[in-house]
C-alpha positions in Angstrom: 37.2 -4.4 -4.8 33.4 -4.4 -4.3 31.9 -7.6 -2.9 29.0 -7.9 -5.3 27.2 -10.7 -3.4 27.3 -8.7 -0.1 26.2 -5.5 -1.8 23.3 -7.3 -3.6 22.2 -8.8 -0.3 22.2 -5.4 1.4 20.2 -3.9 -1.4 17.8 -6.8 -1.4 17.2 -6.4 2.4 16.5 -2.7 1.9 14.0 -3.6 -0.8 12.2 -6.0 1.4 12.5 -4.1 4.8 9.4 -3.1 6.6 11.1 -0.5 8.8 13.3 2.5 8.2 17.0 1.5 8.8 18.3 2.1 12.3 19.5 5.7 12.8 23.2 4.7 13.0 23.2 2.9 9.7 21.0 5.6 7.9 23.3 8.4 9.2 26.4 6.5 8.2 25.2 5.9 4.7 24.1 9.5 4.4 27.4 11.0 5.6 29.3 8.7 3.2 27.1 9.8 0.3 27.5 13.5 1.1 31.3 13.0 1.2 31.2 11.2 -2.2 29.1 13.9 -3.8 31.4 16.6 -2.5 34.4 14.8 -4.1 33.1 13.8 -7.5 35.5 13.0 -10.4 35.9 16.4 -12.1 36.3 14.7 -15.5 32.8 13.3 -15.1 31.0 15.9 -13.0 32.5 19.1 -14.2 33.7 21.6 -11.5 32.0 25.0 -11.1 33.9 28.2 -10.7 34.6 27.6 -7.0 36.1 24.1 -7.7 33.1 22.2 -6.4 31.2 19.6 -8.3 28.8 21.4 -10.7 25.4 20.7 -12.0 26.5 18.8 -15.2 27.5 15.1 -15.5 29.4 14.2 -18.6 28.8 10.5 -18.9 31.5 8.1 -20.3 30.6 7.9 -24.0 32.4 4.6 -24.5 30.2 2.4 -22.3 26.4 1.9 -22.3 24.1 3.8 -20.0 20.9 2.6 -18.4 18.5 5.5 -17.7 15.8 5.1 -15.0 12.9 7.5 -14.8 11.2 8.7 -11.6 11.4 6.1 -8.9 8.9 7.5 -6.3 9.8 5.0 -3.5 9.7 2.0 -5.9 12.5 0.0 -4.2 11.7 -3.1 -6.2 12.0 -1.2 -9.5 15.5 -0.1 -8.7 16.5 -3.5 -7.4 15.2 -5.1 -10.6 17.1 -2.6 -12.7 20.3 -3.7 -10.9 19.6 -7.3 -11.7 18.5 -6.7 -15.3 20.8 -8.2 -17.8 22.2 -6.0 -20.5 22.9 -7.3 -24.0 26.3 -8.6 -22.9 24.3 -10.9 -20.5 25.7 -9.3 -17.4 23.6 -7.7 -14.7 23.7 -3.9 -14.4 25.1 -4.4 -10.9 27.9 -6.6 -12.3 28.5 -4.1 -15.0 28.8 -1.3 -12.5 31.4 -3.2 -10.6 33.4 -3.8 -13.7 32.9 -0.2 -15.1 31.3 -1.6 -18.2 27.9 0.1 -17.7 26.6 3.3 -16.2 23.3 3.9 -14.3 21.6 7.2 -14.4 18.4 8.0 -12.4 16.3 11.0 -13.3 15.3 11.9 -9.7 12.2 11.8 -7.6 13.1 9.2 -5.0 10.5 10.3 -2.3 6.7 10.1 -2.3 4.8 7.1 -3.8 2.4 8.1 -6.6 -1.0 6.7 -7.3 -0.2 3.2 -6.1 0.0 4.8 -2.6 -3.0 7.0 -2.9 -5.2 5.4 -0.2 -2.2 5.1 2.1 -1.6 8.9 1.7 -5.3 9.5 2.6 -4.9 7.4 5.7 -1.6 9.1 6.5 -3.2 12.5 6.2 -5.6 11.5 9.0 -2.5 10.5 11.1 -0.9 13.9 10.2 -4.0 15.7 11.4 -3.7 13.8 14.7 -0.1 15.0 15.0 1.2 11.5 14.3 0.0 10.1 17.6 -0.7 7.2 15.4 1.6 6.8 12.3 1.5 3.3 10.9 0.6 4.3 7.4 3.1 7.2 7.3 5.8 4.9 8.7 5.2 2.6 5.7 5.5 5.5 3.3 8.7 6.7 4.9 10.1 3.2 5.0 9.7 2.9 1.2 11.0 6.4 0.4 14.0 6.1 2.8 14.7 2.6 1.6 14.9 3.7 -2.0 17.1 6.7 -1.1 19.4 4.6 1.1 19.9 2.3 -2.0 20.8 5.4 -3.9 23.3 6.4 -1.2 24.9 2.9 -1.2 25.2 2.8 -5.0 26.7 6.2 -5.1 29.2 5.3 -2.4 30.0 2.0 -4.2 30.2 3.3 -7.8 31.0 7.1 -7.6 31.9 7.3 -11.3 29.3 4.9 -12.7 26.1 5.8 -10.7 24.4 9.2 -10.9 21.1 10.5 -9.5 19.8 13.8 -10.8 17.8 16.2 -8.7 14.1 16.0 -9.1 11.3 18.3 -7.8 10.6 15.7 -5.0 14.1 16.0 -3.5 12.9 18.6 -0.9 12.7 17.0 2.5 12.3 20.5 4.1 9.3 21.2 1.8 10.8 24.6 1.4 10.2 27.4 -1.0 13.6 28.6 -2.4 16.9 27.2 -3.5 15.2 25.8 -6.6 12.4 24.1 -4.6 8.6 24.5 -4.3 6.6 22.9 -1.5 4.8 19.8 -2.8 1.3 18.4 -2.5 -0.6 16.2 -5.0 -3.1 13.9 -3.3 -2.8 15.5 0.1 0.1 17.6 1.7 2.8 15.0 1.0 5.7 17.4 1.3 4.6 18.9 4.7 3.6 15.5 6.0 7.1 14.2 5.3 8.7 17.3 6.9 6.6 17.0 10.1 7.3 13.2 10.3 11.0 13.7 10.1 11.0 16.5 12.6 9.0 14.4 15.1 10.8 11.1 14.7 14.3 12.1 13.5 14.8 15.7 14.5 15.8 18.9 12.8 19.5 18.1 12.8 18.9 15.0 10.7 16.5 16.8 8.4 19.2 19.5 7.7 21.8 16.8 7.1 19.5 15.1 4.6 18.7 18.4 2.9 22.5 18.9 2.3 22.5 15.5 0.6 19.7 16.7 -1.7 21.4 20.0 -2.5 24.5 18.1 -3.8 22.7 16.3 -6.7 23.6 17.2 -10.3 20.8 18.5 -12.6 21.8 17.4 -16.1 23.7 14.6 -17.8 25.1 14.3 -21.3 25.5 10.9 -22.7 26.7 9.6 -26.1 23.5 10.3 -27.9 21.2 12.0 -25.4 20.9 14.8 -22.8 18.8 14.1 -19.7 17.3 16.1 -16.8 14.4 15.4 -14.6 12.0 17.6 -16.5 11.9 19.1 -20.0 13.9 22.3 -19.8 12.0 25.5 -19.5 14.4 27.4 -21.7 17.9 27.1 -23.0 20.8 27.3 -20.5 24.5 27.3 -21.5 26.9 24.7 -20.1 28.5 27.3 -18.0 25.2 28.1 -16.4 24.4 24.4 -15.7 27.8 23.8 -14.3 27.4 26.8 -12.0 23.8 26.1 -11.2 24.3 26.6 -7.5 23.9 30.3 -8.1 20.9 30.1 -10.4 17.7 28.9 -8.6 15.6 29.7 -11.7 17.6 27.2 -13.7 17.1 24.6 -10.9 13.4 25.1 -11.2 13.6 25.1 -15.0 15.1 21.6 -15.0 12.8 20.1 -12.3 9.4 21.7 -12.4 8.6 22.4 -16.0 5.1 21.4 -17.0 4.0 20.0 -20.4 3.7 22.7 -23.0 5.5 25.2 -20.7 9.0 24.9 -22.4 9.9 27.7 -24.8 9.6 26.6 -28.4 12.9 25.5 -29.8 14.6 25.0 -26.5 15.3 21.2 -26.8 16.5 21.6 -30.3 19.0 24.3 -29.2 20.3 22.0 -26.4 20.9 19.1 -28.8 22.6 21.2 -31.4 24.8 23.4 -29.2 25.7 20.7 -26.7 26.3 18.2 -29.5 28.8 20.6 -31.1 30.4 21.5 -27.8 31.0 17.9 -26.6 31.4 16.4 -30.1 28.6 13.9 -29.6 25.6 13.0 -31.9 22.8 14.0 -29.5 19.7 12.5 -31.0 17.2 13.0 -28.1 16.6 14.8 -24.8 15.3 12.4 -22.1 13.1 13.3 -19.1 10.5 12.1 -16.7 8.6 14.3 -14.2 5.2 14.2 -15.9 3.5 10.8 -16.0 2.5 9.1 -19.2 0.3 6.0 -19.9 2.1 4.7 -22.9 5.6 3.4 -23.6 6.9 6.9 -24.2 5.7 10.3 -25.3 7.4 12.5 -27.9 7.5 16.3 -27.3 9.4 19.3 -28.7 8.7 18.2 -32.4 9.9 14.7 -31.6 13.2 15.7 -29.9 12.1 15.2 -26.3 11.3 11.7 -25.0 9.2 11.4 -21.8 9.6 8.0 -20.2 7.9 8.1 -16.8 5.1 5.5 -16.8 4.5 4.8 -13.1 2.6 1.6 -14.0 5.6 0.0 -15.7 9.2 -0.7 -14.9 10.7 0.9 -18.0 14.3 1.9 -18.6 16.1 3.5 -21.5 19.3 1.8 -22.8 21.9 3.9 -24.7 24.9 2.4 -26.4 27.6 4.1 -28.4 27.7 3.6 -32.2 24.0 3.5 -33.0 21.3 6.0 -33.5 18.8 6.4 -30.6 15.5 4.5 -31.3 12.9 4.8 -28.5 11.0 1.8 -29.8 14.0 -0.4 -29.4 15.8 1.4 -26.5 13.0 1.8 -24.1 12.6 -1.6 -22.4 10.1 -2.9 -19.9 12.4 -4.9 -17.7 9.5 -7.1 -16.5 9.1 -8.4 -20.0 12.6 -9.2 -21.2 15.9 -7.9 -22.6 16.9 -6.0 -25.7 
């Protein structure tokens, strides 16, 4: 039985912490999360041809799902989601403990976005100085690691109810290959993170953390939606998604696709074929990845809902037995409940 009060306190402390967790705790949480991800419930995360957890999560269609877009080191956002009250007046954290709600994150835990722009600029100066000074970069890494440690703890606590999909920012090695591209937006964020980790935590830890990233699923199917980090580049069969470990181009196609890059008709094919295959009324395909300034953005002839507004704390709430309605189902948790 999970002690909710103790768990909530631990998550709150990570939200408020000003330093990266001590190495012993961070490593323990990481090792536990890797073990959990390697031993997922095959009825939920379907097994690939080798018997390992595959790239597709089949969410429980009988209980609601809270979908969280790109987090980008926003620890407070995730903590507020956990304390948001669903229509049954229970917090998401309480619902997870009672298996009455599921929580799905669409990836991108590392790298603050525009809210951290000036810190990234100052961190770049530290990077150029080989991190002889590193106060700004330490702050950035504290937020990113704090967020991902919350993810580890939630996965360890609720393996069947909490899921975090792979995004394009889950690439601590800043590598090219295995479905990854190096990343840089404001400065050289990806390489700056890699060099910071090598300097202060070492290559062994970096490799262990990279294994954690490699174990994330890439797609989830709910009662009335499909979700991945990005809009899919093209159509992929369920067998291809489940066996995604051998298809780097599919990994890229679900995490790096730009607006207007998806092949026409792709989303519609997913909704129709997967709906028939899993016998679910799939109304929409959900994703984040590209930022929006409004409540949501409709793409793919209204079949794809983009929900990543970095200036708001927005979630998508899905419940069995009703048609999806983005106006109703996308909620700014700072403003109220459904």
